[in-house]
Predicted model as a PDB file, atoms N, CA, C, CB and O in Angstrom, pLDDT in the B-factor column:
MODEL        1                                                                  
ATOM      1  N   MET A   1       0.848  -1.171   0.000  1.00 82.00           N  
ATOM      2  CA  MET A   1       0.000   0.000   0.000  1.00 82.00           C  
ATOM      3  C   MET A   1       0.894   1.234   0.000  1.00 82.00           C  
ATOM      4  CB  MET A   1      -0.965  -0.002   1.220  1.00 82.00           C  
ATOM      5  O   MET A   1       1.771   1.370   0.853  1.00 82.00           O  
ATOM      6  N   ARG A   2       0.677   2.112  -0.935  1.00 91.00           N  
ATOM      7  CA  ARG A   2       1.459   3.333  -1.049  1.00 91.00           C  
ATOM      8  C   ARG A   2       0.525   4.540  -0.993  1.00 91.00           C  
ATOM      9  CB  ARG A   2       2.289   3.339  -2.359  1.00 91.00           C  
ATOM     10  O   ARG A   2      -0.607   4.484  -1.473  1.00 91.00           O  
ATOM     11  N   ALA A   3       1.010   5.625  -0.403  1.00 94.00           N  
ATOM     12  CA  ALA A   3       0.203   6.841  -0.280  1.00 94.00           C  
ATOM     13  C   ALA A   3       1.110   8.057  -0.387  1.00 94.00           C  
ATOM     14  CB  ALA A   3      -0.583   6.861   1.061  1.00 94.00           C  
ATOM     15  O   ALA A   3       2.332   7.965  -0.272  1.00 94.00           O  
ATOM     16  N   SER A   4       0.471   9.194  -0.612  1.00 94.00           N  
ATOM     17  CA  SER A   4       1.151  10.483  -0.659  1.00 94.00           C  
ATOM     18  C   SER A   4       0.429  11.434   0.288  1.00 94.00           C  
ATOM     19  CB  SER A   4       1.190  11.057  -2.118  1.00 94.00           C  
ATOM     20  O   SER A   4      -0.730  11.215   0.639  1.00 94.00           O  
ATOM     21  N   VAL A   5       1.119  12.482   0.693  1.00 95.00           N  
ATOM     22  CA  VAL A   5       0.486  13.490   1.536  1.00 95.00           C  
ATOM     23  C   VAL A   5      -0.735  14.039   0.804  1.00 95.00           C  
ATOM     24  CB  VAL A   5       1.486  14.636   1.897  1.00 95.00           C  
ATOM     25  O   VAL A   5      -0.664  14.363  -0.382  1.00 95.00           O  
ATOM     26  N   GLY A   6      -1.845  14.140   1.513  1.00 95.00           N  
ATOM     27  CA  GLY A   6      -3.090  14.635   0.928  1.00 95.00           C  
ATOM     28  C   GLY A   6      -4.049  13.531   0.539  1.00 95.00           C  
ATOM     29  O   GLY A   6      -5.242  13.783   0.366  1.00 95.00           O  
ATOM     30  N   ASP A   7      -3.547  12.297   0.396  1.00 96.00           N  
ATOM     31  CA  ASP A   7      -4.443  11.176   0.096  1.00 96.00           C  
ATOM     32  C   ASP A   7      -5.375  10.944   1.277  1.00 96.00           C  
ATOM     33  CB  ASP A   7      -3.636   9.887  -0.226  1.00 96.00           C  
ATOM     34  O   ASP A   7      -5.076  11.337   2.404  1.00 96.00           O  
ATOM     35  N   ARG A   8      -6.492  10.310   1.011  1.00 96.00           N  
ATOM     36  CA  ARG A   8      -7.456   9.964   2.064  1.00 96.00           C  
ATOM     37  C   ARG A   8      -7.362   8.478   2.344  1.00 96.00           C  
ATOM     38  CB  ARG A   8      -8.911  10.357   1.657  1.00 96.00           C  
ATOM     39  O   ARG A   8      -7.188   7.668   1.433  1.00 96.00           O  
ATOM     40  N   LEU A   9      -7.477   8.138   3.594  1.00 94.00           N  
ATOM     41  CA  LEU A   9      -7.448   6.748   4.032  1.00 94.00           C  
ATOM     42  C   LEU A   9      -8.840   6.421   4.557  1.00 94.00           C  
ATOM     43  CB  LEU A   9      -6.337   6.500   5.130  1.00 94.00           C  
ATOM     44  O   LEU A   9      -9.287   7.003   5.546  1.00 94.00           O  
ATOM     45  N   LEU A  10      -9.522   5.497   3.902  1.00 94.00           N  
ATOM     46  CA  LEU A  10     -10.854   5.065   4.320  1.00 94.00           C  
ATOM     47  C   LEU A  10     -10.690   3.815   5.169  1.00 94.00           C  
ATOM     48  CB  LEU A  10     -11.789   4.796   3.087  1.00 94.00           C  
ATOM     49  O   LEU A  10     -10.230   2.781   4.684  1.00 94.00           O  
ATOM     50  N   VAL A  11     -11.068   3.915   6.436  1.00 91.00           N  
ATOM     51  CA  VAL A  11     -10.952   2.800   7.371  1.00 91.00           C  
ATOM     52  C   VAL A  11     -12.348   2.233   7.578  1.00 91.00           C  
ATOM     53  CB  VAL A  11     -10.305   3.246   8.735  1.00 91.00           C  
ATOM     54  O   VAL A  11     -13.199   2.884   8.184  1.00 91.00           O  
ATOM     55  N   HIS A  12     -12.588   1.033   7.084  1.00 88.00           N  
ATOM     56  CA  HIS A  12     -13.907   0.412   7.201  1.00 88.00           C  
ATOM     57  C   HIS A  12     -14.152  -0.027   8.638  1.00 88.00           C  
ATOM     58  CB  HIS A  12     -14.033  -0.792   6.241  1.00 88.00           C  
ATOM     59  O   HIS A  12     -13.237  -0.482   9.325  1.00 88.00           O  
ATOM     60  N   GLY A  13     -15.414   0.114   9.091  1.00 80.00           N  
ATOM     61  CA  GLY A  13     -15.787  -0.366  10.411  1.00 80.00           C  
ATOM     62  C   GLY A  13     -15.609  -1.876  10.478  1.00 80.00           C  
ATOM     63  O   GLY A  13     -15.899  -2.583   9.513  1.00 80.00           O  
ATOM     64  N   ARG A  14     -15.132  -2.370  11.620  1.00 76.00           N  
ATOM     65  CA  ARG A  14     -14.840  -3.796  11.749  1.00 76.00           C  
ATOM     66  C   ARG A  14     -15.938  -4.584  12.466  1.00 76.00           C  
ATOM     67  CB  ARG A  14     -13.543  -3.976  12.481  1.00 76.00           C  
ATOM     68  O   ARG A  14     -15.929  -5.815  12.456  1.00 76.00           O  
ATOM     69  N   THR A  15     -16.864  -3.888  13.074  1.00 78.00           N  
ATOM     70  CA  THR A  15     -17.957  -4.573  13.755  1.00 78.00           C  
ATOM     71  C   THR A  15     -19.284  -3.975  13.329  1.00 78.00           C  
ATOM     72  CB  THR A  15     -17.794  -4.486  15.283  1.00 78.00           C  
ATOM     73  O   THR A  15     -19.328  -2.861  12.808  1.00 78.00           O  
ATOM     74  N   VAL A  16     -20.358  -4.705  13.547  1.00 81.00           N  
ATOM     75  CA  VAL A  16     -21.691  -4.223  13.186  1.00 81.00           C  
ATOM     76  C   VAL A  16     -21.966  -2.934  13.949  1.00 81.00           C  
ATOM     77  CB  VAL A  16     -22.786  -5.296  13.491  1.00 81.00           C  
ATOM     78  O   VAL A  16     -21.769  -2.866  15.163  1.00 81.00           O  
ATOM     79  N   GLY A  17     -22.419  -1.919  13.231  1.00 79.00           N  
ATOM     80  CA  GLY A  17     -22.738  -0.641  13.844  1.00 79.00           C  
ATOM     81  C   GLY A  17     -21.582   0.338  13.879  1.00 79.00           C  
ATOM     82  O   GLY A  17     -21.792   1.517  14.166  1.00 79.00           O  
ATOM     83  N   GLN A  18     -20.380  -0.108  13.600  1.00 76.00           N  
ATOM     84  CA  GLN A  18     -19.230   0.793  13.581  1.00 76.00           C  
ATOM     85  C   GLN A  18     -19.129   1.417  12.194  1.00 76.00           C  
ATOM     86  CB  GLN A  18     -17.910   0.038  13.956  1.00 76.00           C  
ATOM     87  O   GLN A  18     -19.089   0.706  11.189  1.00 76.00           O  
ATOM     88  N   HIS A  19     -19.089   2.730  12.141  1.00 87.00           N  
ATOM     89  CA  HIS A  19     -19.061   3.441  10.870  1.00 87.00           C  
ATOM     90  C   HIS A  19     -17.651   3.497  10.286  1.00 87.00           C  
ATOM     91  CB  HIS A  19     -19.607   4.851  11.047  1.00 87.00           C  
ATOM     92  O   HIS A  19     -16.659   3.374  11.005  1.00 87.00           O  
ATOM     93  N   ASP A  20     -17.586   3.684   8.980  1.00 90.00           N  
ATOM     94  CA  ASP A  20     -16.308   3.917   8.320  1.00 90.00           C  
ATOM     95  C   ASP A  20     -15.759   5.255   8.797  1.00 90.00           C  
ATOM     96  CB  ASP A  20     -16.459   3.892   6.766  1.00 90.00           C  
ATOM     97  O   ASP A  20     -16.514   6.164   9.141  1.00 90.00           O  
ATOM     98  N   ARG A  21     -14.452   5.361   8.812  1.00 92.00           N  
ATOM     99  CA  ARG A  21     -13.799   6.614   9.201  1.00 92.00           C  
ATOM    100  C   ARG A  21     -12.870   7.035   8.077  1.00 92.00           C  
ATOM    101  CB  ARG A  21     -13.014   6.459  10.548  1.00 92.00           C  
ATOM    102  O   ARG A  21     -12.302   6.196   7.378  1.00 92.00           O  
ATOM    103  N   ILE A  22     -12.721   8.341   7.908  1.00 94.00           N  
ATOM    104  CA  ILE A  22     -11.849   8.884   6.869  1.00 94.00           C  
ATOM    105  C   ILE A  22     -10.756   9.703   7.545  1.00 94.00           C  
ATOM    106  CB  ILE A  22     -12.654   9.755   5.843  1.00 94.00           C  
ATOM    107  O   ILE A  22     -11.024  10.516   8.430  1.00 94.00           O  
ATOM    108  N   ALA A  23      -9.521   9.472   7.110  1.00 95.00           N  
ATOM    109  CA  ALA A  23      -8.374  10.218   7.625  1.00 95.00           C  
ATOM    110  C   ALA A  23      -7.571  10.752   6.446  1.00 95.00           C  
ATOM    111  CB  ALA A  23      -7.484   9.324   8.547  1.00 95.00           C  
ATOM    112  O   ALA A  23      -7.518  10.131   5.384  1.00 95.00           O  
ATOM    113  N   GLU A  24      -6.953  11.901   6.644  1.00 96.00           N  
ATOM    114  CA  GLU A  24      -6.075  12.478   5.626  1.00 96.00           C  
ATOM    115  C   GLU A  24      -4.637  12.144   5.975  1.00 96.00           C  
ATOM    116  CB  GLU A  24      -6.272  14.017   5.515  1.00 96.00           C  
ATOM    117  O   GLU A  24      -4.221  12.290   7.124  1.00 96.00           O  
ATOM    118  N   VAL A  25      -3.879  11.695   4.987  1.00 97.00           N  
ATOM    119  CA  VAL A  25      -2.459  11.417   5.196  1.00 97.00           C  
ATOM    120  C   VAL A  25      -1.745  12.768   5.267  1.00 97.00           C  
ATOM    121  CB  VAL A  25      -1.863  10.501   4.043  1.00 97.00           C  
ATOM    122  O   VAL A  25      -1.763  13.539   4.308  1.00 97.00           O  
ATOM    123  N   ILE A  26      -1.114  13.048   6.418  1.00 97.00           N  
ATOM    124  CA  ILE A  26      -0.417  14.326   6.571  1.00 97.00           C  
ATOM    125  C   ILE A  26       1.104  14.166   6.546  1.00 97.00           C  
ATOM    126  CB  ILE A  26      -0.839  14.993   7.869  1.00 97.00           C  
ATOM    127  O   ILE A  26       1.841  15.142   6.409  1.00 97.00           O  
ATOM    128  N   GLU A  27       1.564  12.905   6.681  1.00 97.00           N  
ATOM    129  CA  GLU A  27       3.003  12.637   6.574  1.00 97.00           C  
ATOM    130  C   GLU A  27       3.209  11.161   6.254  1.00 97.00           C  
ATOM    131  CB  GLU A  27       3.751  13.027   7.892  1.00 97.00           C  
ATOM    132  O   GLU A  27       2.558  10.292   6.833  1.00 97.00           O  
ATOM    133  N   VAL A  28       4.115  10.891   5.332  1.00 97.00           N  
ATOM    134  CA  VAL A  28       4.474   9.507   4.997  1.00 97.00           C  
ATOM    135  C   VAL A  28       5.814   9.229   5.677  1.00 97.00           C  
ATOM    136  CB  VAL A  28       4.557   9.276   3.416  1.00 97.00           C  
ATOM    137  O   VAL A  28       6.807   9.901   5.396  1.00 97.00           O  
ATOM    138  N   LEU A  29       5.841   8.242   6.568  1.00 96.00           N  
ATOM    139  CA  LEU A  29       7.034   7.961   7.354  1.00 96.00           C  
ATOM    140  C   LEU A  29       7.874   6.825   6.793  1.00 96.00           C  
ATOM    141  CB  LEU A  29       6.645   7.641   8.757  1.00 96.00           C  
ATOM    142  O   LEU A  29       9.038   6.682   7.168  1.00 96.00           O  
ATOM    143  N   GLY A  30       7.316   6.019   5.907  1.00 94.00           N  
ATOM    144  CA  GLY A  30       8.043   4.909   5.309  1.00 94.00           C  
ATOM    145  C   GLY A  30       8.729   5.327   4.017  1.00 94.00           C  
ATOM    146  O   GLY A  30       8.456   6.403   3.486  1.00 94.00           O  
ATOM    147  N   PRO A  31       9.615   4.483   3.514  1.00 94.00           N  
ATOM    148  CA  PRO A  31      10.309   4.797   2.261  1.00 94.00           C  
ATOM    149  C   PRO A  31       9.391   4.660   1.045  1.00 94.00           C  
ATOM    150  CB  PRO A  31      11.522   3.887   2.095  1.00 94.00           C  
ATOM    151  O   PRO A  31       8.577   3.740   0.969  1.00 94.00           O  
ATOM    152  N   GLU A  32       9.533   5.577   0.107  1.00 94.00           N  
ATOM    153  CA  GLU A  32       8.837   5.530  -1.181  1.00 94.00           C  
ATOM    154  C   GLU A  32       7.324   5.403  -1.054  1.00 94.00           C  
ATOM    155  CB  GLU A  32       9.359   4.384  -1.992  1.00 94.00           C  
ATOM    156  O   GLU A  32       6.699   4.662  -1.813  1.00 94.00           O  
ATOM    157  N   GLY A  33       6.733   6.115  -0.106  1.00 92.00           N  
ATOM    158  CA  GLY A  33       5.279   6.138   0.018  1.00 92.00           C  
ATOM    159  C   GLY A  33       4.674   4.983   0.787  1.00 92.00           C  
ATOM    160  O   GLY A  33       3.453   4.829   0.807  1.00 92.00           O  
ATOM    161  N   SER A  34       5.501   4.171   1.420  1.00 94.00           N  
ATOM    162  CA  SER A  34       4.969   3.020   2.155  1.00 94.00           C  
ATOM    163  C   SER A  34       4.697   3.383   3.617  1.00 94.00           C  
ATOM    164  CB  SER A  34       5.951   1.833   2.077  1.00 94.00           C  
ATOM    165  O   SER A  34       5.209   4.386   4.114  1.00 94.00           O  
ATOM    166  N   PRO A  35       3.890   2.566   4.305  1.00 95.00           N  
ATOM    167  CA  PRO A  35       3.566   2.838   5.711  1.00 95.00           C  
ATOM    168  C   PRO A  35       4.817   2.775   6.578  1.00 95.00           C  
ATOM    169  CB  PRO A  35       2.516   1.836   6.226  1.00 95.00           C  
ATOM    170  O   PRO A  35       5.832   2.199   6.185  1.00 95.00           O  
ATOM    171  N   PRO A  36       4.731   3.373   7.758  1.00 96.00           N  
ATOM    172  CA  PRO A  36       3.551   3.950   8.410  1.00 96.00           C  
ATOM    173  C   PRO A  36       3.264   5.365   7.919  1.00 96.00           C  
ATOM    174  CB  PRO A  36       3.737   3.959   9.923  1.00 96.00           C  
ATOM    175  O   PRO A  36       4.116   6.032   7.331  1.00 96.00           O  
ATOM    176  N   PHE A  37       2.011   5.804   8.188  1.00 97.00           N  
ATOM    177  CA  PHE A  37       1.553   7.137   7.813  1.00 97.00           C  
ATOM    178  C   PHE A  37       1.095   7.879   9.060  1.00 97.00           C  
ATOM    179  CB  PHE A  37       0.409   7.061   6.767  1.00 97.00           C  
ATOM    180  O   PHE A  37       0.508   7.284   9.964  1.00 97.00           O  
ATOM    181  N   ARG A  38       1.364   9.175   9.105  1.00 97.00           N  
ATOM    182  CA  ARG A  38       0.742  10.023  10.125  1.00 97.00           C  
ATOM    183  C   ARG A  38      -0.546  10.536   9.485  1.00 97.00           C  
ATOM    184  CB  ARG A  38       1.706  11.224  10.600  1.00 97.00           C  
ATOM    185  O   ARG A  38      -0.518  11.110   8.397  1.00 97.00           O  
ATOM    186  N   VAL A  39      -1.669  10.328  10.161  1.00 97.00           N  
ATOM    187  CA  VAL A  39      -2.969  10.699   9.593  1.00 97.00           C  
ATOM    188  C   VAL A  39      -3.752  11.572  10.569  1.00 97.00           C  
ATOM    189  CB  VAL A  39      -3.784   9.441   9.235  1.00 97.00           C  
ATOM    190  O   VAL A  39      -3.519  11.547  11.777  1.00 97.00           O  
ATOM    191  N   ARG A  40      -4.687  12.346  10.012  1.00 97.00           N  
ATOM    192  CA  ARG A  40      -5.591  13.178  10.820  1.00 97.00           C  
ATOM    193  C   ARG A  40      -7.027  12.797  10.465  1.00 97.00           C  
ATOM    194  CB  ARG A  40      -5.335  14.721  10.575  1.00 97.00           C  
ATOM    195  O   ARG A  40      -7.449  12.912   9.314  1.00 97.00           O  
ATOM    196  N   PHE A  41      -7.765  12.344  11.470  1.00 95.00           N  
ATOM    197  CA  PHE A  41      -9.164  11.988  11.268  1.00 95.00           C  
ATOM    198  C   PHE A  41     -10.040  13.231  11.251  1.00 95.00           C  
ATOM    199  CB  PHE A  41      -9.634  11.025  12.356  1.00 95.00           C  
ATOM    200  O   PHE A  41      -9.594  14.317  11.620  1.00 95.00           O  
ATOM    201  N   GLU A  42     -11.288  13.072  10.822  1.00 93.00           N  
ATOM    202  CA  GLU A  42     -12.213  14.188  10.670  1.00 93.00           C  
ATOM    203  C   GLU A  42     -12.464  14.928  11.975  1.00 93.00           C  
ATOM    204  CB  GLU A  42     -13.516  13.697  10.113  1.00 93.00           C  
ATOM    205  O   GLU A  42     -12.785  16.116  11.959  1.00 93.00           O  
ATOM    206  N   ASP A  43     -12.322  14.236  13.116  1.00 94.00           N  
ATOM    207  CA  ASP A  43     -12.551  14.882  14.411  1.00 94.00           C  
ATOM    208  C   ASP A  43     -11.305  15.607  14.933  1.00 94.00           C  
ATOM    209  CB  ASP A  43     -13.002  13.847  15.430  1.00 94.00           C  
ATOM    210  O   ASP A  43     -11.323  16.148  16.039  1.00 94.00           O  
ATOM    211  N   GLY A  44     -10.216  15.620  14.135  1.00 95.00           N  
ATOM    212  CA  GLY A  44      -8.992  16.309  14.497  1.00 95.00           C  
ATOM    213  C   GLY A  44      -7.954  15.418  15.159  1.00 95.00           C  
ATOM    214  O   GLY A  44      -6.814  15.842  15.349  1.00 95.00           O  
ATOM    215  N   HIS A  45      -8.321  14.200  15.513  1.00 95.00           N  
ATOM    216  CA  HIS A  45      -7.392  13.257  16.144  1.00 95.00           C  
ATOM    217  C   HIS A  45      -6.308  12.859  15.149  1.00 95.00           C  
ATOM    218  CB  HIS A  45      -8.143  11.999  16.660  1.00 95.00           C  
ATOM    219  O   HIS A  45      -6.601  12.528  14.001  1.00 95.00           O  
ATOM    220  N   GLU A  46      -5.052  12.894  15.598  1.00 97.00           N  
ATOM    221  CA  GLU A  46      -3.920  12.477  14.764  1.00 97.00           C  
ATOM    222  C   GLU A  46      -3.284  11.231  15.362  1.00 97.00           C  
ATOM    223  CB  GLU A  46      -2.871  13.616  14.636  1.00 97.00           C  
ATOM    224  O   GLU A  46      -3.229  11.070  16.581  1.00 97.00           O  
ATOM    225  N   THR A  47      -2.807  10.357  14.491  1.00 96.00           N  
ATOM    226  CA  THR A  47      -2.125   9.151  14.924  1.00 96.00           C  
ATOM    227  C   THR A  47      -1.198   8.662  13.830  1.00 96.00           C  
ATOM    228  CB  THR A  47      -3.132   8.062  15.305  1.00 96.00           C  
ATOM    229  O   THR A  47      -1.285   9.099  12.683  1.00 96.00           O  
ATOM    230  N   VAL A  48      -0.309   7.748  14.198  1.00 97.00           N  
ATOM    231  CA  VAL A  48       0.561   7.071  13.232  1.00 97.00           C  
ATOM    232  C   VAL A  48       0.000   5.671  13.057  1.00 97.00           C  
ATOM    233  CB  VAL A  48       2.077   7.039  13.710  1.00 97.00           C  
ATOM    234  O   VAL A  48      -0.246   4.973  14.040  1.00 97.00           O  
ATOM    235  N   MET A  49      -0.204   5.256  11.818  1.00 94.00           N  
ATOM    236  CA  MET A  49      -0.768   3.928  11.597  1.00 94.00           C  
ATOM    237  C   MET A  49      -0.193   3.271  10.357  1.00 94.00           C  
ATOM    238  CB  MET A  49      -2.272   4.010  11.480  1.00 94.00           C  
ATOM    239  O   MET A  49       0.229   3.927   9.405  1.00 94.00           O  
ATOM    240  N   SER A  50      -0.195   1.953  10.409  1.00 93.00           N  
ATOM    241  CA  SER A  50       0.128   1.118   9.254  1.00 93.00           C  
ATOM    242  C   SER A  50      -1.168   0.434   8.867  1.00 93.00           C  
ATOM    243  CB  SER A  50       1.283   0.069   9.567  1.00 93.00           C  
ATOM    244  O   SER A  50      -1.592  -0.499   9.549  1.00 93.00           O  
ATOM    245  N   PRO A  51      -1.813   0.871   7.787  1.00 90.00           N  
ATOM    246  CA  PRO A  51      -3.131   0.363   7.420  1.00 90.00           C  
ATOM    247  C   PRO A  51      -3.136  -1.144   7.178  1.00 90.00           C  
ATOM    248  CB  PRO A  51      -3.626   1.073   6.187  1.00 90.00           C  
ATOM    249  O   PRO A  51      -2.179  -1.717   6.658  1.00 90.00           O  
ATOM    250  N   GLY A  52      -4.237  -1.758   7.568  1.00 88.00           N  
ATOM    251  CA  GLY A  52      -4.432  -3.185   7.353  1.00 88.00           C  
ATOM    252  C   GLY A  52      -5.407  -3.437   6.217  1.00 88.00           C  
ATOM    253  O   GLY A  52      -5.691  -2.531   5.434  1.00 88.00           O  
ATOM    254  N   PRO A  53      -5.922  -4.655   6.116  1.00 88.00           N  
ATOM    255  CA  PRO A  53      -6.817  -5.014   5.018  1.00 88.00           C  
ATOM    256  C   PRO A  53      -8.185  -4.338   5.088  1.00 88.00           C  
ATOM    257  CB  PRO A  53      -7.002  -6.494   4.995  1.00 88.00           C  
ATOM    258  O   PRO A  53      -8.968  -4.423   4.141  1.00 88.00           O  
ATOM    259  N   ASP A  54      -8.478  -3.666   6.209  1.00 87.00           N  
ATOM    260  CA  ASP A  54      -9.753  -2.966   6.351  1.00 87.00           C  
ATOM    261  C   ASP A  54      -9.662  -1.515   5.873  1.00 87.00           C  
ATOM    262  CB  ASP A  54     -10.212  -3.006   7.805  1.00 87.00           C  
ATOM    263  O   ASP A  54     -10.584  -0.732   6.105  1.00 87.00           O  
ATOM    264  N   CYS A  55      -8.561  -1.148   5.208  1.00 92.00           N  
ATOM    265  CA  CYS A  55      -8.331   0.229   4.760  1.00 92.00           C  
ATOM    266  C   CYS A  55      -8.176   0.314   3.247  1.00 92.00           C  
ATOM    267  CB  CYS A  55      -7.094   0.803   5.437  1.00 92.00           C  
ATOM    268  O   CYS A  55      -7.725  -0.627   2.595  1.00 92.00           O  
ATOM    269  N   VAL A  56      -8.562   1.469   2.708  1.00 93.00           N  
ATOM    270  CA  VAL A  56      -8.426   1.752   1.284  1.00 93.00           C  
ATOM    271  C   VAL A  56      -7.831   3.148   1.139  1.00 93.00           C  
ATOM    272  CB  VAL A  56      -9.806   1.640   0.543  1.00 93.00           C  
ATOM    273  O   VAL A  56      -8.247   4.080   1.827  1.00 93.00           O  
ATOM    274  N   ILE A  57      -6.862   3.290   0.247  1.00 94.00           N  
ATOM    275  CA  ILE A  57      -6.276   4.607  -0.047  1.00 94.00           C  
ATOM    276  C   ILE A  57      -7.058   5.223  -1.196  1.00 94.00           C  
ATOM    277  CB  ILE A  57      -4.742   4.496  -0.403  1.00 94.00           C  
ATOM    278  O   ILE A  57      -7.269   4.594  -2.233  1.00 94.00           O  
ATOM    279  N   ARG A  58      -7.484   6.464  -0.991  1.00 93.00           N  
ATOM    280  CA  ARG A  58      -8.129   7.235  -2.061  1.00 93.00           C  
ATOM    281  C   ARG A  58      -7.184   8.389  -2.413  1.00 93.00           C  
ATOM    282  CB  ARG A  58      -9.567   7.770  -1.619  1.00 93.00           C  
ATOM    283  O   ARG A  58      -6.936   9.269  -1.589  1.00 93.00           O  
ATOM    284  N   PRO A  59      -6.660   8.378  -3.643  1.00 92.00           N  
ATOM    285  CA  PRO A  59      -5.699   9.413  -4.044  1.00 92.00           C  
ATOM    286  C   PRO A  59      -6.286  10.819  -3.932  1.00 92.00           C  
ATOM    287  CB  PRO A  59      -5.232   9.167  -5.474  1.00 92.00           C  
ATOM    288  O   PRO A  59      -7.482  11.036  -4.125  1.00 92.00           O  
ATOM    289  N   HIS A  60      -5.413  11.751  -3.617  1.00 84.00           N  
ATOM    290  CA  HIS A  60      -5.786  13.173  -3.528  1.00 84.00           C  
ATOM    291  C   HIS A  60      -6.179  13.665  -4.917  1.00 84.00           C  
ATOM    292  CB  HIS A  60      -4.609  14.036  -2.946  1.00 84.00           C  
ATOM    293  O   HIS A  60      -5.478  13.422  -5.899  1.00 84.00           O  
ATOM    294  N   GLU A  61      -7.311  14.361  -4.981  1.00 78.00           N  
ATOM    295  CA  GLU A  61      -7.757  14.930  -6.257  1.00 78.00           C  
ATOM    296  C   GLU A  61      -7.550  16.435  -6.205  1.00 78.00           C  
ATOM    297  CB  GLU A  61      -9.260  14.580  -6.551  1.00 78.00           C  
ATOM    298  O   GLU A  61      -8.189  17.112  -5.401  1.00 78.00           O  
ATOM    299  N   PRO A  62      -6.676  16.972  -7.040  1.00 71.00           N  
ATOM    300  CA  PRO A  62      -6.429  18.414  -7.037  1.00 71.00           C  
ATOM    301  C   PRO A  62      -7.704  19.190  -7.338  1.00 71.00           C  
ATOM    302  CB  PRO A  62      -5.346  18.772  -8.055  1.00 71.00           C  
ATOM    303  O   PRO A  62      -8.545  18.756  -8.126  1.00 71.00           O  
ATOM    304  N   ALA A  63      -7.827  20.344  -6.696  1.00 65.00           N  
ATOM    305  CA  ALA A  63      -9.024  21.176  -6.873  1.00 65.00           C  
ATOM    306  C   ALA A  63      -8.978  21.964  -8.148  1.00 65.00           C  
ATOM    307  CB  ALA A  63      -9.192  22.116  -5.712  1.00 65.00           C  
ATOM    308  O   ALA A  63      -9.909  22.713  -8.444  1.00 65.00           O  
TER     309      ALA A  63                                                      
ENDMDL                                                                          
END                                                                             
């Protein structure tokens, strides 16, 4: 999985009733776009994560 700053990370809910979450990649910490990524969720929470199979990268679309 490769990402760039500005890409969106869609994290699917893992249990019934848990909603999908969207985070923006704000820093790529691995070599050549690979994980881990520093991300910021919609509620402002920031964390470092290595996405698993429940995640999808959505490329940044320029405005």
